C-alpha positions as CSV (number, residue, x, y, z in Angstrom):
1,M,0.0,0.0,0.0
2,E,1.3,3.4,-0.9
3,P,2.1,5.7,2.0
4,I,-0.3,8.4,0.8
5,V,-3.2,5.8,0.7
6,L,-2.3,4.7,4.3
7,L,-2.3,8.4,5.3
8,I,-5.8,8.9,3.8
9,V,-7.1,5.8,5.4
10,A,-5.6,6.7,8.8
11,L,-7.1,10.2,8.6
12,L,-10.5,8.9,7.7
13,G,-10.3,6.5,10.6
14,V,-9.4,9.3,13.0
15,V,-12.3,11.5,11.7
16,L,-14.8,8.6,12.1
17,A,-13.5,7.8,15.6
18,W,-13.6,11.4,16.6
19,K,-17.2,11.8,15.5
20,M,-18.6,8.5,16.7
21,L,-16.8,7.7,19.9
22,K,-16.5,9.3,23.3
23,G,-14.1,9.4,26.3
24,L,-11.5,6.7,26.9
25,V,-12.7,4.6,24.0
26,K,-12.0,7.5,21.6
27,T,-8.5,7.9,23.0
28,V,-7.7,4.2,22.8
29,V,-9.0,4.0,19.2
30,L,-7.1,7.1,18.1
31,V,-3.8,5.8,19.6
32,A,-4.3,2.4,18.0
33,I,-4.9,4.0,14.6
34,L,-1.8,6.1,14.9
35,A,0.3,3.2,16.2
36,V,-0.7,0.9,13.3
37,A,0.0,3.6,10.8
38,A,3.4,4.3,12.3
39,I,4.4,0.6,12.5
40,Y,3.4,0.2,8.9
41,V,5.3,3.3,7.7
42,F,8.4,2.7,9.7
43,G,8.6,-1.0,9.0
44,G,7.7,-2.6,12.3
45,M,9.2,-2.9,15.7
46,G,12.9,-3.4,16.0
């Protein structure tokens, strides 16, 4: 997957989570989206 496509998908996920979720659940989902995107872009852990 191209990085620009991943960026668009991640931003779309953040927007949906921001609109639909509340409180701690929103925070956990946003962190998970950012973590998955970062791991994919930077090639994994280690």
